[in-house]
C-alpha positions as CSV (number, residue, x, y, z in Angstrom):
1,M,41.4,17.5,7.2
2,D,38.5,16.0,9.1
3,W,37.4,12.7,7.3
4,E,33.9,13.0,8.8
5,G,33.6,16.4,7.1
6,L,34.8,15.1,3.8
7,K,32.5,12.0,3.9
8,T,29.5,14.1,4.8
9,F,30.3,16.6,2.0
10,A,30.5,13.8,-0.5
11,I,27.2,12.3,0.6
12,V,25.4,15.6,0.5
13,C,26.7,16.1,-3.0
14,R,25.4,12.7,-4.1
15,S,22.0,12.9,-2.3
16,G,21.4,16.6,-3.0
17,T,19.9,17.4,0.3
18,M,21.0,17.5,3.9
19,S,18.0,15.6,5.1
20,A,18.8,12.7,2.8
21,A,22.5,12.8,3.9
22,A,21.3,12.8,7.5
23,R,19.2,9.7,7.0
24,E,22.0,7.9,5.2
25,L,24.5,8.7,8.0
26,G,22.0,8.1,10.8
27,V,22.4,11.6,12.3
28,N,20.3,14.7,12.4
29,Q,20.5,17.7,9.9
30,T,22.1,19.9,12.5
31,T,25.1,17.5,12.7
32,I,25.3,17.6,8.9
33,A,25.3,21.4,8.8
34,R,27.9,21.6,11.6
35,R,30.3,19.2,9.7
36,I,29.9,21.2,6.5
37,A,30.6,24.5,8.3
38,R,33.7,23.0,9.9
39,L,34.9,21.8,6.5
40,E,34.4,25.3,5.0
41,Q,36.3,26.8,7.9
42,T,39.2,24.4,7.2
43,T,39.2,25.0,3.4
44,G,38.5,28.7,3.6
45,F,35.8,28.7,0.9
46,P,32.2,27.6,0.5
47,V,31.8,24.0,-0.6
48,L,28.1,23.9,-1.4
49,R,25.7,25.9,-3.6
50,R,22.0,25.5,-4.1
51,D,20.8,24.7,-7.6
52,G,17.1,24.9,-7.5
53,G,16.2,22.6,-4.6
54,V,19.4,20.6,-4.9
55,L,22.7,21.1,-3.1
56,R,25.8,20.8,-5.4
57,P,29.5,21.4,-5.0
58,T,30.8,24.9,-5.7
59,L,33.3,25.2,-8.6
60,R,36.2,25.4,-6.2
61,A,35.0,22.3,-4.3
62,E,34.7,20.0,-7.3
63,K,38.3,18.7,-6.8
64,L,37.5,18.2,-3.1
65,R,34.5,16.2,-4.0
66,S,36.5,13.9,-6.3
67,T,39.0,13.4,-3.5
68,A,36.3,12.6,-1.0
69,D,34.5,10.1,-3.4
70,A,37.8,8.3,-4.1
71,M,38.6,8.0,-0.4
72,A,35.1,6.7,0.3
73,S,35.4,4.1,-2.4
74,Q,38.8,2.9,-1.2
75,I,37.6,2.7,2.4
76,G,34.5,0.8,1.3
77,D,36.6,-1.7,-0.7
78,L,39.0,-2.1,2.3
79,I,36.1,-2.8,4.7
80,G,34.6,-5.3,2.3
81,N,37.9,-7.1,1.8
82,D,38.7,-7.2,5.5
83,D,35.3,-8.7,6.3
84,A,35.8,-11.4,3.6
85,M,39.2,-12.3,5.0
86,A,38.1,-12.3,8.6
87,P,34.7,-14.0,8.8
88,N,35.1,-14.7,12.5
89,R,35.7,-11.1,13.4
90,A,33.1,-9.6,15.8
91,A,30.5,-7.7,13.9
92,P,30.5,-4.0,14.3
93,D,27.6,-2.2,16.0
94,I,24.9,-1.9,13.4
95,S,22.7,1.2,13.9
96,G,20.9,3.9,12.0
97,V,18.0,4.1,9.5
98,V,17.7,1.9,6.4
99,R,14.8,2.7,4.0
100,V,13.5,-0.2,1.9
101,T,11.1,0.4,-0.9
102,G,9.3,-2.2,-2.9
103,V,6.1,-4.0,-3.9
104,D,3.4,-3.8,-1.3
105,A,2.7,-7.5,-1.5
106,V,6.3,-8.4,-0.8
107,L,6.8,-5.9,2.0
108,E,3.5,-6.7,3.8
109,N,3.5,-10.5,3.5
110,C,7.1,-11.6,3.3
111,I,9.2,-9.0,5.0
112,A,7.2,-7.2,7.7
113,P,6.1,-10.4,9.5
114,R,9.8,-11.4,9.9
115,L,11.2,-8.1,10.9
116,G,11.6,-9.2,14.5
117,D,14.3,-11.6,13.5
118,L,16.5,-8.7,12.2
119,T,15.7,-6.2,15.0
120,G,16.3,-8.8,17.6
121,K,19.9,-9.2,16.4
122,H,20.4,-5.5,15.8
123,P,18.2,-3.4,18.1
124,A,19.8,-0.1,17.2
125,L,18.6,-0.5,13.6
126,C,15.5,1.3,12.4
127,I,13.9,-0.2,9.2
128,E,11.6,1.9,7.1
129,L,9.4,-0.2,4.7
130,I,7.9,2.1,2.0
131,G,5.4,0.4,-0.2
132,G,3.5,2.0,-3.1
133,N,3.5,2.1,-6.8
134,R,6.1,4.8,-7.3
135,N,9.7,3.7,-7.6
136,L,11.6,5.9,-5.2
137,S,15.1,6.9,-6.4
138,L,18.2,5.1,-5.2
139,P,20.6,7.7,-6.7
140,Q,18.7,10.6,-5.1
141,R,18.7,8.7,-1.7
142,E,15.0,8.5,-1.5
143,S,15.7,4.8,-0.8
144,D,18.7,2.8,0.5
145,I,17.5,-0.6,-0.8
146,A,14.9,-1.2,-3.5
147,L,13.0,-4.4,-4.4
148,R,12.0,-4.3,-8.1
149,L,10.0,-6.5,-10.4
150,A,12.3,-5.6,-13.4
151,R,16.0,-5.3,-13.7
152,P,17.1,-1.7,-14.3
153,Q,18.9,-1.1,-17.6
154,T,20.9,1.9,-16.4
155,G,22.3,3.2,-13.1
156,A,25.3,2.5,-10.8
157,F,23.5,-0.3,-8.9
158,H,24.7,-3.5,-7.2
159,I,22.0,-5.9,-8.3
160,R,20.9,-9.4,-7.0
161,K,18.3,-11.5,-8.6
162,L,16.3,-13.1,-5.8
163,G,13.9,-15.3,-7.7
164,M,10.4,-15.1,-9.1
165,L,7.3,-13.5,-7.6
166,D,4.7,-16.1,-8.3
167,Y,1.1,-15.2,-9.3
168,G,-2.1,-17.2,-9.2
169,V,-5.8,-17.0,-10.1
170,Y,-7.9,-16.9,-7.0
171,C,-11.7,-17.2,-6.7
172,A,-14.0,-16.7,-3.8
173,D,-15.5,-19.8,-2.2
174,G,-18.2,-21.4,-4.3
175,I,-17.0,-20.2,-7.8
176,A,-16.6,-23.1,-10.1
177,D,-15.6,-21.4,-13.4
178,P,-13.5,-18.2,-13.4
179,A,-14.3,-17.7,-17.1
180,V,-17.9,-16.8,-16.2
181,A,-17.4,-15.2,-12.8
182,P,-17.0,-11.5,-12.0
183,W,-13.5,-10.2,-11.5
184,I,-11.6,-7.7,-9.5
185,D,-8.9,-6.2,-11.7
186,L,-5.7,-4.3,-11.0
187,D,-5.9,-0.6,-11.8
188,D,-5.7,0.2,-15.6
189,V,-2.4,2.1,-15.1
190,F,-0.7,-1.4,-14.8
191,A,-2.3,-2.8,-18.0
192,D,1.1,-3.2,-19.7
193,K,2.6,-5.4,-16.9
194,P,3.4,-9.0,-17.9
195,E,0.9,-10.6,-15.5
196,Q,-1.9,-8.3,-16.7
197,L,-1.1,-9.1,-20.3
198,W,-1.5,-12.8,-19.4
199,L,-4.8,-12.1,-17.8
200,G,-6.1,-10.2,-20.8
201,A,-5.0,-13.0,-23.1
202,N,-6.6,-15.8,-21.0
203,F,-9.8,-14.0,-19.8
204,P,-10.4,-11.4,-22.5
205,N,-14.2,-11.2,-21.9
206,R,-14.1,-11.1,-18.1
207,N,-16.6,-8.8,-16.3
208,A,-14.6,-6.5,-13.9
209,V,-16.9,-5.4,-11.1
210,G,-14.1,-3.6,-9.2
211,R,-10.5,-2.3,-9.5
212,A,-7.7,-1.5,-7.0
213,N,-4.0,-0.7,-7.0
214,R,-2.9,-3.1,-4.3
215,G,-3.1,-6.9,-4.0
216,A,-4.5,-6.9,-0.5
217,I,-7.3,-4.6,-1.4
218,M,-8.1,-6.7,-4.5
219,A,-8.2,-9.8,-2.4
220,A,-10.6,-8.3,0.2
221,M,-12.9,-7.0,-2.6
222,A,-12.9,-10.5,-4.3
223,V,-14.0,-12.2,-1.1
224,S,-16.8,-9.6,-0.5
225,A,-18.0,-9.5,-4.1
226,K,-17.7,-13.3,-4.7
227,A,-15.3,-12.6,-7.5
228,C,-12.0,-13.8,-8.9
229,A,-8.6,-11.9,-9.0
230,L,-5.1,-12.4,-10.3
231,L,-2.9,-12.0,-7.2
232,P,0.7,-12.6,-6.0
233,R,0.7,-16.0,-4.2
234,C,2.1,-14.3,-1.1
235,V,-1.2,-12.3,-0.9
236,G,-3.8,-14.8,-2.2
237,D,-2.6,-17.7,0.0
238,T,-3.1,-15.6,3.2
239,F,-6.8,-14.7,2.6
240,T,-9.6,-16.8,4.1
241,G,-12.4,-17.1,1.6
242,L,-10.2,-17.3,-1.5
243,V,-9.3,-20.5,-3.3
244,H,-6.3,-20.9,-5.6
245,C,-7.0,-22.3,-9.0
246,P,-4.0,-24.5,-9.9
247,D,-5.2,-25.1,-13.5
248,Y,-4.1,-21.6,-14.4
249,V,-0.4,-20.7,-14.5
250,P,0.0,-17.0,-14.9
251,T,3.2,-15.2,-16.0
252,N,5.4,-14.7,-13.0
253,R,7.8,-11.7,-12.3
254,E,11.5,-11.6,-11.6
255,L,12.3,-10.1,-8.2
256,W,15.5,-8.0,-7.9
257,L,17.3,-6.4,-5.0
258,L,19.1,-3.1,-5.7
259,T,21.5,-1.0,-3.7
260,H,23.5,1.9,-5.0
261,Q,27.2,1.1,-5.6
262,D,28.2,3.8,-3.1
263,M,26.1,2.3,-0.4
264,R,26.7,-1.4,-0.7
265,H,29.6,-1.5,1.8
266,V,27.8,0.6,4.5
267,P,27.5,-1.9,7.3
268,R,23.8,-1.3,8.1
269,V,22.8,-1.4,4.5
270,R,24.8,-4.5,3.8
271,V,23.3,-6.3,6.9
272,V,19.7,-5.4,5.8
273,A,20.3,-6.4,2.2
274,D,21.7,-9.8,3.2
275,W,18.8,-10.3,5.6
276,L,16.3,-9.4,2.8
277,S,18.0,-11.8,0.5
278,D,17.8,-14.6,3.0
279,V,14.2,-14.0,3.9
280,L,12.9,-13.7,0.3
281,V,15.0,-16.6,-1.2
282,G,13.7,-18.8,1.7
283,S,10.1,-17.8,1.1
284,S,7.7,-20.4,-0.2
285,V,6.2,-17.9,-2.7
286,I,9.3,-16.9,-4.7
């Protein structure tokens, strides 16, 4: 039986869609469909069914999926052990798409400016940096690697703690006392976050003249409005017109790197995860 067909079948079952499987494997959806059709021709029965908008194994294909998952796990462990025992072995060609989701401030200010270091070594890689406030799902293959400000309590993840994301109080040039100055606040939807709770406890009577959901926008608003803002250091330190106030030490946030257990041995994912770890641990702001 064709291993590519089995592997593709297992990934489609895990991800739930052919498009997600295609992104993980670095091929197009036509190739995914062709491999599944070839597998069904070999087995003599349908292997996938549609359940709502998600593809799942048929009843007859459940045992086939278990076999495919076990084979993938064994091969992944073998690759990992071989690499550990042979550090001088020539690296395989690293290609395909790796999607990284995370905090806007980290992606924009720590990762994106250094991307050339990675693509220079691996020009066949395509890195997707997806910022935003919604945590895209690793199990559903919306993301290959996730940078999170809290350790997940559940899920089959391989987790690395990278360090702390430092925050600071920043004021526009000319502001002497943040306690009586206007403020730019983070959107109220984030009011329960540790750094926002610190802000509420230390500046309970602040006058918020603006709100935003991203650090870079808050920083620009603070400069324009001659106001103060609580910002990640990797954002505030880059803005001309803002001054860091060292007398205030806000609550910082842990920064975690997550990959799904099934993906941690995929060469392109492992290369990007290691590079992200090196970049962020070596950063001056975490």
